[in-house]
All heavy atoms as an XYZ file, in Angstrom:
837
protein
N     -74.415    100.364    144.116
C     -74.640    100.866    142.751
C     -73.437    100.520    141.889
O     -72.284    100.730    142.279
C     -74.807    102.374    142.805
C     -75.136    102.960    141.471
S     -75.671    104.650    141.661
C     -74.722    105.389    140.352
N     -73.679    100.028    140.721
C     -72.607     99.624    139.791
C     -72.141    100.881    139.049
O     -72.930    101.591    138.440
C     -73.132     98.578    138.785
C     -72.057     98.270    137.763
C     -73.568     97.327    139.520
N     -70.831    101.161    139.121
C     -70.286    102.338    138.488
C     -70.157    102.149    136.975
O     -70.398    103.058    136.226
C     -68.928    102.693    139.092
C     -69.010    103.112    140.543
C     -69.836    104.351    140.745
O     -69.780    105.282    139.941
N     -70.627    104.393    141.768
N     -69.716    100.993    136.534
C     -69.554    100.712    135.122
C     -70.234     99.388    134.812
O     -69.638     98.332    134.946
C     -68.077    100.670    134.747
C     -67.862    100.570    133.247
O     -68.777    100.143    132.525
O     -66.763    100.930    132.795
N     -71.470     99.483    134.428
C     -72.306     98.303    134.195
C     -71.714     97.363    133.153
O     -71.693     96.158    133.321
C     -73.699     98.754    133.784
C     -74.726     97.706    133.802
C     -76.108     98.266    133.556
O     -76.296     99.050    132.592
O     -77.003     97.925    134.355
N     -71.170     97.919    132.084
C     -70.596     97.060    131.027
C     -69.403     96.238    131.572
O     -69.286     95.073    131.311
C     -70.136     97.886    129.837
C     -69.561     97.019    128.727
C     -69.110     97.769    127.504
O     -69.734     98.819    127.177
O     -68.147     97.341    126.850
N     -68.540     96.899    132.336
C     -67.381     96.206    132.872
C     -67.847     95.093    133.837
O     -67.297     93.975    133.798
C     -66.446     97.175    133.590
C     -65.205     96.509    134.110
C     -64.907     96.264    135.408
C     -64.124     95.994    133.337
N     -63.709     95.600    135.494
C     -63.211     95.431    134.230
C     -63.878     95.933    131.959
C     -62.029     94.830    133.819
C     -62.698     95.317    131.554
C     -61.788     94.775    132.471
N     -68.817     95.352    134.655
C     -69.353     94.334    135.570
C     -69.898     93.152    134.818
O     -69.649     91.988    135.169
C     -70.455     94.919    136.467
O     -69.900     95.898    137.293
N     -70.642     93.391    133.740
C     -71.209     92.300    132.951
C     -70.109     91.500    132.263
O     -70.199     90.279    132.147
C     -72.226     92.832    131.904
C     -73.493     93.403    132.467
C     -74.388     93.926    131.347
C     -74.249     92.407    133.311
N     -69.089     92.196    131.781
C     -67.961     91.488    131.166
C     -67.305     90.574    132.186
O     -66.918     89.452    131.881
C     -66.916     92.509    130.629
C     -67.329     93.185    129.361
C     -66.324     94.272    129.009
N     -66.630     94.931    127.787
C     -66.090     94.627    126.578
N     -65.203     93.672    126.496
N     -66.428     95.267    125.502
N     -67.141     91.056    133.430
C     -66.501     90.223    134.442
C     -67.377     89.030    134.802
O     -66.867     87.923    134.991
C     -66.218     91.038    135.711
C     -65.017     91.949    135.525
C     -64.495     92.476    136.837
O     -65.255     92.733    137.761
N     -63.189     92.670    136.890
N     -68.666     89.201    134.883
C     -69.559     88.070    135.149
C     -69.439     87.037    134.022
O     -69.311     85.842    134.253
C     -71.039     88.519    135.319
C     -71.982     87.322    135.369
C     -71.191     89.375    136.564
N     -69.444     87.515    132.775
C     -69.329     86.610    131.627
C     -68.028     85.832    131.650
O     -67.999     84.621    131.409
C     -69.490     87.380    130.325
N     -66.941     86.524    131.956
C     -65.647     85.832    131.979
C     -65.508     84.901    133.184
O     -64.923     83.855    133.092
C     -64.500     86.840    131.911
C     -64.410     87.531    130.555
S     -64.482     86.409    129.106
C     -63.024     85.420    129.371
N     -66.126     85.260    134.276
C     -66.152     84.379    135.445
C     -66.878     83.087    135.077
O     -66.428     81.981    135.409
C     -66.842     85.065    136.631
O     -66.845     84.238    137.744
N     -68.006     83.223    134.376
C     -68.734     82.051    133.920
C     -67.902     81.228    132.926
O     -67.851     80.004    133.010
C     -70.055     82.477    133.262
C     -70.937     81.299    132.852
C     -72.343     81.530    133.228
C     -70.765     81.018    131.380
N     -67.224     81.907    132.001
C     -66.396     81.227    131.019
C     -65.354     80.356    131.713
O     -65.228     79.152    131.400
C     -65.698     82.262    130.136
C     -64.613     81.690    129.274
C     -64.927     81.114    128.034
C     -63.301     81.676    129.672
C     -63.942     80.559    127.238
C     -62.290     81.112    128.888
C     -62.608     80.558    127.677
O     -61.620     79.993    126.885
N     -64.628     80.908    132.663
C     -63.588     80.132    133.351
C     -64.203     79.047    134.232
O     -63.642     77.953    134.342
C     -62.654     81.054    134.141
C     -61.726     81.825    133.234
C     -61.840     83.191    133.092
C     -60.747     81.166    132.504
C     -61.001     83.894    132.232
C     -59.893     81.869    131.655
C     -60.014     83.229    131.533
O     -59.191     83.917    130.688
N     -65.304     79.333    134.890
C     -65.970     78.296    135.706
C     -66.440     77.151    134.826
O     -66.278     75.972    135.211
C     -67.173     78.910    136.441
N     -66.962     77.420    133.649
C     -67.406     76.350    132.731
C     -66.219     75.484    132.333
O     -66.309     74.251    132.306
C     -68.055     76.930    131.475
C     -69.494     77.314    131.636
C     -70.469     76.130    131.589
O     -70.051     74.926    131.672
O     -71.671     76.408    131.463
N     -65.102     76.116    132.013
C     -63.932     75.325    131.582
C     -63.354     74.517    132.735
O     -62.906     73.370    132.516
C     -62.897     76.235    130.908
C     -63.236     76.516    129.490
N     -62.901     75.692    128.434
C     -63.964     77.528    128.945
C     -63.373     76.167    127.323
N     -64.032     77.288    127.596
N     -63.371     75.047    133.949
C     -62.913     74.295    135.088
C     -63.854     73.129    135.359
O     -63.440     71.982    135.670
C     -62.815     75.166    136.343
O     -61.802     76.120    136.192
N     -65.167     73.402    135.248
C     -66.157     72.341    135.415
C     -65.933     71.236    134.382
O     -65.924     70.053    134.717
C     -67.578     72.941    135.261
C     -68.673     71.907    135.317
C     -69.232     71.529    136.504
C     -69.115     71.278    134.151
C     -70.226     70.547    136.548
C     -70.103     70.312    134.165
C     -70.656     69.961    135.379
O     -71.612     68.983    135.424
N     -65.760     71.628    133.124
C     -65.562     70.628    132.056
C     -64.311     69.804    132.310
O     -64.323     68.593    132.044
C     -65.485     71.331    130.706
N     -63.265     70.417    132.825
C     -62.022     69.675    133.132
C     -62.286     68.573    134.164
O     -61.655     67.541    134.122
C     -60.937     70.610    133.637
O     -60.500     71.454    132.615
N     -63.236     68.836    135.063
C     -63.532     67.858    136.098
C     -64.668     66.894    135.729
O     -64.945     65.945    136.483
C     -63.911     68.589    137.378
N     -65.314     67.124    134.589
C     -66.491     66.323    134.203
C     -66.413     65.841    132.755
O     -67.370     65.982    131.969
C     -67.754     67.150    134.418
C     -68.039     67.401    135.843
N     -67.601     68.513    136.513
C     -68.732     66.675    136.780
C     -67.971     68.467    137.753
N     -68.662     67.360    137.964
N     -65.314     65.245    132.397
C     -65.192     64.612    131.103
C     -65.337     65.526    129.905
O     -65.876     65.132    128.881
N     -64.815     66.739    130.027
C     -64.845     67.732    128.932
C     -66.257     68.102    128.512
O     -66.522     68.369    127.338
C     -64.005     67.264    127.729
N     -67.173     68.085    129.429
C     -68.572     68.443    129.157
C     -68.970     69.682    129.966
O     -68.673     69.789    131.155
C     -69.501     67.285    129.530
C     -69.123     65.986    128.854
C     -70.309     65.424    128.106
N     -70.024     64.092    127.611
C     -69.610     63.799    126.403
N     -69.338     64.777    125.571
N     -69.417     62.576    126.017
N     -69.669     70.614    129.305
C     -70.140     71.820    129.936
C     -71.517     71.604    130.556
O     -72.125     70.570    130.299
C     -70.206     72.973    128.923
C     -68.841     73.359    128.389
C     -68.544     73.201    127.043
C     -67.859     73.891    129.207
C     -67.309     73.544    126.514
C     -66.581     74.250    128.726
C     -66.346     74.092    127.362
N     -71.987     72.545    131.365
C     -73.287     72.429    132.005
C     -74.089     73.719    131.825
O     -73.527     74.795    131.668
C     -73.161     72.113    133.514
O     -74.458     71.947    134.065
C     -72.408     73.209    134.269
N     -75.419     73.589    131.882
C     -76.319     74.722    131.849
C     -76.714     75.146    133.269
O     -77.404     76.139    133.453
C     -77.602     74.384    131.074
C     -77.340     74.183    129.604
C     -78.610     73.808    128.831
O     -79.603     73.402    129.452
O     -78.582     73.956    127.599
N     -76.331     74.391    134.265
C     -76.780     74.587    135.651
C     -75.806     75.490    136.429
O     -74.699     75.079    136.744
C     -76.944     73.226    136.331
C     -77.963     72.330    135.649
C     -78.046     70.982    136.280
O     -78.013     70.891    137.518
O     -78.133     69.988    135.523
N     -76.282     76.692    136.759
C     -75.439     77.636    137.482
C     -74.993     77.099    138.824
O     -73.842     77.294    139.223
C     -76.187     78.942    137.693
C     -76.350     79.867    136.482
C     -77.212     81.053    136.855
C     -74.993     80.288    135.979
N     -75.891     76.402    139.533
C     -75.517     75.909    140.838
C     -74.391     74.881    140.803
O     -73.630     74.720    141.754
C     -76.739     75.340    141.593
C     -77.395     74.195    140.868
O     -77.374     74.157    139.621
O     -77.977     73.325    141.553
N     -74.202     74.233    139.670
C     -73.080     73.298    139.524
C     -71.765     74.031    139.212
O     -70.685     73.468    139.402
C     -73.374     72.269    138.427
C     -74.603     71.439    138.819
C     -74.859     70.314    137.885
N     -73.914     69.229    138.251
C     -73.743     68.166    137.547
N     -74.416     67.999    136.415
N     -72.896     67.243    137.924
N     -71.851     75.262    138.751
C     -70.668     76.048    138.413
C     -70.105     76.822    139.606
O     -68.922     77.202    139.581
C     -70.982     77.023    137.281
C     -71.286     76.409    135.928
C     -71.716     77.508    134.939
C     -70.100     75.651    135.402
N     -70.921     77.069    140.609
C     -70.525     77.919    141.727
C     -69.199     77.512    142.349
O     -68.339     78.357    142.619
C     -71.653     77.975    142.764
C     -71.193     78.614    144.051
C     -72.848     78.742    142.200
N     -68.983     76.215    142.548
C     -67.732     75.805    143.200
C     -66.498     75.954    142.315
O     -65.377     75.823    142.780
C     -67.849     74.334    143.668
C     -67.907     73.338    142.529
C     -68.071     71.904    143.017
O     -67.044     71.276    143.349
O     -69.230     71.467    143.120
N     -66.728     76.279    141.021
C     -65.608     76.435    140.097
C     -65.276     77.888    139.789
O     -64.443     78.183    138.949
C     -65.928     75.676    138.784
C     -66.033     74.211    138.995
C     -67.264     73.593    139.223
C     -64.905     73.394    138.992
C     -67.355     72.222    139.434
C     -64.987     72.038    139.206
C     -66.210     71.448    139.431
N     -65.930     78.841    140.470
C     -65.642     80.269    140.243
C     -64.235     80.569    140.717
O     -63.862     80.254    141.835
C     -66.670     81.154    141.008
C     -68.073     80.902    140.469
C     -66.265     82.612    140.875
C     -69.136     81.578    141.297
N     -63.459     81.200    139.838
C     -62.074     81.556    140.195
C     -61.598     82.805    139.472
O     -60.403     83.129    139.506
C     -61.128     80.388    139.842
O     -61.165     80.175    138.444
N     -62.496     83.526    138.832
C     -62.115     84.717    138.079
C     -63.000     85.885    138.535
O     -64.199     85.676    138.703
C     -62.311     84.515    136.587
C     -61.966     85.742    135.736
C     -60.665     85.966    135.315
C     -62.938     86.677    135.441
C     -60.345     87.079    134.580
C     -62.611     87.800    134.708
C     -61.316     88.013    134.268
O     -61.004     89.114    133.554
N     -62.437     87.089    138.699
C     -61.008     87.400    138.611
C     -60.248     86.677    139.713
O     -60.827     86.181    140.669
C     -60.938     88.914    138.777
C     -62.299     89.367    139.192
C     -63.260     88.252    138.995
N     -58.951     86.635    139.553
C     -58.099     85.866    140.463
C     -58.450     86.104    141.907
O     -58.566     87.246    142.349
C     -56.627     86.216    140.215
C     -55.667     85.377    140.991
C     -54.233     85.681    140.698
C     -53.332     84.804    141.508
N     -51.948     84.959    141.176
N     -58.632     85.013    142.613
C     -58.965     85.101    144.017
C     -60.469     85.195    144.318
O     -60.867     85.111    145.454
N     -61.292     85.394    143.302
C     -62.731     85.490    143.507
C     -63.351     84.103    143.551
O     -63.127     83.289    142.670
C     -63.384     86.299    142.381
C     -64.909     86.358    142.539
O     -65.420     86.532    143.611
N     -65.592     86.172    141.426
N     -64.145     83.836    144.571
C     -64.898     82.585    144.621
C     -66.338     82.878    145.098
O     -67.013     81.972    145.572
C     -64.206     81.586    145.549
O     -64.125     82.107    146.849
N     -66.747     84.127    144.983
C     -68.065     84.548    145.463
C     -69.172     83.992    144.565
O     -69.253     84.371    143.375
C     -68.096     86.066    145.496
C     -69.427     86.629    145.993
O     -70.298     85.837    146.415
O     -69.593     87.869    145.969
N     -70.064     83.148    145.113
C     -71.138     82.614    144.295
C     -72.069     83.698    143.715
O     -72.679     83.507    142.657
C     -71.948     81.733    145.276
C     -71.075     81.537    146.463
C     -70.069     82.651    146.464
N     -72.136     84.833    144.406
C     -72.977     85.936    143.929
C     -72.597     86.441    142.559
O     -73.403     87.012    141.859
N     -71.349     86.182    142.169
C     -70.885     86.594    140.842
C     -71.798     85.991    139.752
O     -72.136     86.684    138.807
C     -69.432     86.128    140.613
O     -68.614     86.686    141.616
C     -68.925     86.561    139.244
N     -72.179     84.748    139.920
C     -73.030     84.085    138.921
C     -74.494     84.043    139.316
O     -75.340     83.716    138.476
C     -72.546     82.661    138.668
C     -71.166     82.494    138.086
C     -70.859     81.025    137.821
C     -70.995     83.314    136.798
N     -74.804     84.340    140.572
C     -76.170     84.173    141.036
C     -76.946     85.453    141.182
O     -77.956     85.506    141.848
C     -76.153     83.414    142.374
C     -75.527     82.020    142.297
C     -75.524     81.354    143.672
C     -76.257     81.143    141.288
N     -76.512     86.521    140.498
C     -77.345     87.703    140.408
C     -76.964     88.903    141.261
O     -77.759     89.849    141.343
N     -75.807     88.932    141.867
C     -75.444     90.128    142.635
C     -75.057     91.305    141.747
O     -75.265     92.456    142.132
C     -74.256     89.815    143.575
C     -74.682     89.072    144.816
C     -73.523     88.864    145.763
O     -72.438     89.446    145.592
O     -73.720     88.106    146.724
N     -74.479     91.045    140.578
C     -73.993     92.107    139.704
C     -74.818     92.233    138.408
O     -74.630     93.191    137.652
C     -72.547     91.861    139.316
S     -71.430     91.724    140.709
N     -75.652     91.276    138.142
C     -76.427     91.232    136.921
C     -77.578     90.260    137.119
O     -77.680     89.629    138.155
C     -75.543     90.723    135.781
O     -75.184     89.351    136.001
N     -78.388     90.152    136.105
C     -79.371     89.056    136.109
C     -78.563     87.747    136.005
O     -77.485     87.765    135.392
C     -80.315     89.174    134.918
O     -81.069     90.355    135.038
N     -79.033     86.660    136.593
C     -78.255     85.409    136.452
C     -78.078     85.057    134.975
O     -78.975     85.251    134.161
C     -79.168     84.372    137.146
C     -79.954     85.188    138.129
C     -80.217     86.487    137.427
N     -76.893     84.571    134.623
C     -76.626     84.227    133.224
C     -77.565     83.122    132.696
O     -77.975     82.258    133.453
C     -75.175     83.709    133.261
C     -74.610     84.298    134.494
C     -75.735     84.381    135.483
N     -77.847     83.200    131.423
C     -78.586     82.164    130.706
C     -77.576     81.377    129.904
O     -76.809     81.988    129.137
C     -79.642     82.762    129.813
C     -80.668     83.645    130.530
S     -81.671     82.746    131.712
C     -82.577     81.684    130.638
N     -77.527     80.060    130.076
C     -76.524     79.236    129.413
C     -77.222     78.254    128.500
O     -78.178     77.577    128.890
C     -75.677     78.440    130.432
C     -75.071     79.401    131.483
C     -74.584     77.684    129.716
C     -74.496     78.681    132.682
N     -76.714     78.164    127.271
C     -77.157     77.133    126.333
C     -75.967     76.250    126.009
O     -74.906     76.752    125.645
C     -77.689     77.745    125.049
C     -78.953     78.559    125.251
C     -79.412     79.206    123.957
O     -78.621     79.788    123.241
N     -80.698     79.071    123.656
N     -76.161     74.933    126.172
C     -75.097     73.951    125.897
C     -75.502     73.164    124.700
O     -76.665     72.778    124.541
C     -74.865     73.071    127.136
C     -73.852     71.981    126.853
C     -74.412     73.930    128.328
N     -74.514     72.850    123.832
C     -74.783     72.035    122.627
C     -75.215     70.639    123.063
O     -74.946     70.197    124.178
C     -73.572     71.970    121.737
O     -72.485     71.351    122.427
N     -75.864     69.914    122.175
C     -76.331     68.561    122.474
C     -75.266     67.603    122.974
O     -75.505     66.777    123.832
N     -74.045     67.777    122.462
C     -72.948     66.895    122.891
C     -72.228     67.476    124.118
O     -71.284     66.891    124.611
C     -71.965     66.654    121.780
C     -71.269     67.917    121.269
O     -71.521     69.018    121.808
O     -70.463     67.804    120.296
N     -72.671     68.613    124.612
C     -72.134     69.325    125.766
C     -70.688     69.759    125.596
O     -69.966     70.004    126.564
C     -72.274     68.456    127.046
C     -73.713     68.229    127.422
C     -73.812     67.320    128.646
O     -73.385     66.179    128.634
N     -74.339     67.897    129.721
N     -70.259     69.918    124.354
C     -68.874     70.308    124.064
C     -68.718     71.814    123.819
O     -67.625     72.318    123.698
C     -68.344     69.551    122.858
C     -68.301     68.029    123.056
C     -67.188     67.635    123.963
C     -67.069     66.130    124.006
N     -65.999     65.681    124.868
N     -69.843     72.524    123.671
C     -69.823     73.994    123.429
C     -70.923     74.623    124.253
O     -71.947     74.003    124.540
C     -70.085     74.257    121.944
C     -68.955     73.805    121.023
C     -69.274     73.985    119.556
N     -70.577     73.542    119.113
C     -70.914     72.256    118.886
N     -70.042     71.305    119.050
N     -72.110     71.921    118.461
N     -70.723     75.902    124.559
C     -71.773     76.654    125.258
C     -71.787     78.089    124.780
O     -70.793     78.610    124.255
C     -71.612     76.620    126.790
C     -70.459     77.403    127.317
C     -70.607     78.780    127.589
C     -69.233     76.842    127.564
C     -69.545     79.544    128.064
C     -68.165     77.583    128.050
C     -68.330     78.934    128.300
N     -72.923     78.729    124.969
C     -73.105     80.155    124.794
C     -73.837     80.658    126.020
O     -74.866     80.089    126.407
C     -73.933     80.461    123.534
O     -73.263     79.948    122.386
C     -74.139     81.951    123.361
N     -73.310     81.696    126.644
C     -73.928     82.240    127.847
C     -74.175     83.718    127.658
O     -73.341     84.442    127.084
C     -73.019     82.027    129.063
N     -75.323     84.160    128.115
C     -75.696     85.576    127.997
C     -75.992     86.137    129.386
O     -76.727     85.517    130.169
C     -76.930     85.744    127.096
O     -76.640     85.183    125.806
C     -77.318     87.188    126.942
N     -75.407     87.287    129.643
C     -75.592     87.998    130.904
C     -76.259     89.312    130.576
O     -75.811     90.036    129.673
C     -74.230     88.268    131.611
C     -74.425     88.935    132.932
C     -73.412     86.980    131.734
N     -77.318     89.653    131.304
C     -78.035     90.899    131.034
C     -78.001     91.808    132.257
O     -77.999     91.340    133.389
C     -79.521     90.596    130.727
O     -79.615     89.826    129.580
N     -77.981     93.098    131.976
C     -78.055     94.064    133.060
C     -79.451     93.991    133.657
O     -80.388     93.477    133.037
C     -77.777     95.480    132.518
O     -78.748     95.847    131.570
N     -79.594     94.510    134.874
C     -80.912     94.493    135.505
C     -81.925     95.248    134.652
O     -83.071     94.880    134.590
C     -80.815     95.143    136.902
C     -80.025     94.332    137.877
C     -78.979     94.897    138.601
C     -80.315     92.997    138.132
C     -78.264     94.170    139.514
C     -79.598     92.251    139.049
C     -78.575     92.856    139.742
O     -77.874     92.119    140.665
N     -81.519     96.322    133.989
C     -82.431     97.111    133.169
C     -82.751     96.446    131.847
O     -83.726     96.816    131.199
C     -81.783     98.473    132.896
O     -80.665     98.320    132.018
N     -81.925     95.489    131.431
C     -82.140     94.840    130.142
C     -81.575     95.647    128.981
O     -81.675     95.224    127.842
N     -80.936     96.766    129.282
C     -80.389     97.620    128.210
C     -79.054     97.142    127.669
O     -78.621     97.584    126.617
C     -80.266     99.062    128.714
C     -81.580     99.732    128.983
C     -81.415    101.138    129.498
O     -80.395    101.782    129.206
O     -82.314    101.623    130.190
N     -78.393     96.253    128.401
C     -77.057     95.822    128.027
C     -76.970     94.281    128.222
O     -77.400     93.768    129.226
C     -76.038     96.506    128.931
C     -74.575     96.300    128.623
C     -74.187     96.916    127.283
C     -73.747     96.983    129.731
N     -76.451     93.605    127.181
C     -76.190     92.173    127.304
C     -74.778     91.880    126.858
O     -74.251     92.512    125.970
C     -77.169     91.325    126.462
O     -77.038     91.690    125.077
C     -78.612     91.510    126.879
N     -74.207     90.885    127.503
C     -72.874     90.393    127.145
C     -73.020     88.899    126.932
O     -73.594     88.184    127.745
C     -71.848     90.695    128.252
C     -70.518     90.058    127.902
C     -71.670     92.204    128.438
N     -72.502     88.440    125.796
C     -72.536     87.027    125.459
C     -71.100     86.527    125.350
O     -70.227     87.194    124.815
C     -73.253     86.819    124.102
O     -74.566     87.332    124.228
C     -73.325     85.351    123.740
N     -70.871     85.327    125.911
C     -69.556     84.687    125.790
C     -69.782     83.239    125.351
O     -70.731     82.611    125.748
C     -68.754     84.757    127.134
C     -69.414     83.944    128.230
C     -67.322     84.342    126.912
N     -68.884     82.782    124.500
C     -68.990     81.397    123.977
C     -67.837     80.578    124.555
O     -66.879     81.102    125.106
C     -68.902     81.377    122.443
O     -67.641     81.914    122.042
C     -70.034     82.190    121.827
N     -67.965     79.265    124.366
C     -66.936     78.345    124.901
C     -65.578     78.583    124.274
O     -64.577     78.185    124.860
C     -67.382     76.882    124.686
O     -67.819     76.692    123.355
N     -65.514     79.206    123.117
C     -64.221     79.528    122.502
C     -63.779     80.961    122.820
O     -62.891     81.497    122.198
C     -64.219     79.269    121.011
C     -65.242     80.044    120.239
O     -66.054     80.767    120.874
O     -65.278     79.959    119.013
N     -64.425     81.581    123.825
C     -64.059     82.881    124.415
C     -64.430     84.114    123.587
O     -63.926     85.184    123.818
C     -62.578     82.913    124.765
C     -62.267     83.930    125.841
C     -60.840     83.831    126.280
N     -60.598     84.821    127.335
C     -59.464     85.428    127.517
N     -58.431     85.173    126.763
N     -59.337     86.301    128.448
N     -65.331     83.960    122.641
C     -65.792     85.123    121.904
C     -66.752     85.891    122.792
O     -67.777     85.354    123.232
C     -66.514     84.700    120.612
C     -67.151     85.835    119.832
C     -66.079     86.806    119.310
C     -67.960     85.293    118.681
N     -66.423     87.121    123.095
C     -67.247     87.958    123.963
C     -67.852     89.074    123.137
O     -67.137     89.765    122.415
C     -66.391     88.553    125.105
C     -67.210     89.269    126.148
C     -66.930     88.664    127.509
C     -66.816     90.744    126.169
N     -69.174     89.246    123.244
C     -69.890     90.255    122.466
C     -70.719     91.096    123.417
O     -71.413     90.556    124.281
C     -70.835     89.576    121.441
O     -70.102     88.651    120.683
C     -71.492     90.575    120.548
N     -70.661     92.418    123.244
C     -71.444     93.347    124.037
C     -72.478     93.971    123.147
O     -72.197     94.393    122.015
C     -70.548     94.460    124.652
C     -71.347     95.462    125.423
C     -69.449     93.861    125.502
N     -73.732     94.040    123.655
C     -74.808     94.620    122.879
C     -75.644     95.545    123.733
O     -76.040     95.196    124.844
C     -75.691     93.545    122.297
C     -76.746     94.056    121.333
C     -77.513     92.891    120.720
N     -78.125     92.113    121.746
C     -79.399     91.772    121.765
N     -80.208     92.104    120.796
N     -79.884     91.060    122.769
N     -75.842     96.755    123.249
C     -76.720     97.718    123.916
C     -78.066     97.741    123.218
O     -78.114     97.783    121.988
C     -76.120     99.139    123.847
C     -74.955     99.289    124.736
C     -74.631    100.775    124.990
N     -73.466    100.867    125.829
C     -73.473    100.767    127.163
N     -74.599    100.559    127.764
N     -72.367    100.848    127.870
N     -79.081     97.681    123.999
C     -80.437     97.698    123.469
C     -81.026     99.080    123.803
O     -81.029     99.500    124.954
C     -81.308     96.613    124.121
C     -82.741     96.701    123.625
C     -80.722     95.252    123.867
N     -81.468     99.770    122.810
C     -82.105    101.070    123.017
C     -83.562    100.865    123.372
O     -84.321    100.290    122.559
C     -81.997    101.958    121.766
O     -80.623    102.217    121.497
N     -83.945    101.268    124.531
C     -85.344    101.161    124.919
C     -86.084    102.357    124.369
O     -85.524    103.468    124.328
C     -85.449    101.083    126.443
C     -84.760     99.871    127.085
C     -84.895     99.943    128.586
C     -85.376     98.570    126.570
N     -87.307    102.170    123.998
C     -88.078    103.323    123.445
C     -88.310    104.377    124.525
O     -88.493    104.053    125.712
C     -89.414    102.690    123.034
C     -89.501    101.405    123.781
C     -88.113    100.960    124.052
N     -88.261    105.598    124.083
C     -88.554    106.709    124.997
C     -90.044    106.792    125.202
O     -90.813    106.649    124.249
C     -88.011    108.028    124.420
C     -86.525    108.083    124.446
C     -86.016    109.443    124.025
O     -86.693    110.479    124.315
O     -84.947    109.487    123.433
N     -90.439    107.052    126.418
C     -91.852    107.193    126.720
C     -92.108    108.629    127.176
O     -91.420    109.139    128.067
C     -92.281    106.216    127.836
C     -92.050    104.763    127.369
C     -93.729    106.453    128.223
C     -92.270    103.761    128.444
N     -93.062    109.261    126.547
C     -93.384    110.627    126.884
C     -94.643    110.631    127.745
O     -95.674    110.022    127.355
C     -93.604    111.464    125.618
C     -93.857    112.908    125.921
C     -94.041    113.714    124.657
O     -93.435    113.349    123.620
O     -94.787    114.710    124.699
N     -94.534    111.242    128.901
C     -95.699    111.305    129.781
C     -96.230    112.733    129.679
O     -95.528    113.710    129.888
C     -95.305    110.970    131.233
C     -94.762    109.541    131.294
C     -96.492    111.171    132.159
C     -94.230    109.143    132.632
N     -97.475    112.802    129.318
C     -98.114    114.108    129.092
C     -99.010    114.443    130.243
O     -99.663    113.708    130.822
C     -98.893    114.135    127.783
C     -99.506    115.495    127.528
C     -98.028    113.666    126.666
């Protein structure tokens, strides 16, 4: 069970951010949308190389959008419930958004 869902999502987003930049350093300054290509570049937090970080152990797998020239990316990580999303961009802008789900009354 995740104790602090927001913190976990932030860590997944930053792990992806650093993996993307390491990947780009090795691939002509180009980012990728393919999570399986990023797995070998996981290094955040320090000492972490667990593929599960990006492959859904702590969150839904990240969704990555790369610009046409592959020089910029935006990645979004969502909680399993969908109530919380964290977005990180190639220039390290991190945004947290909470989605209020409608209350359902059962009578």
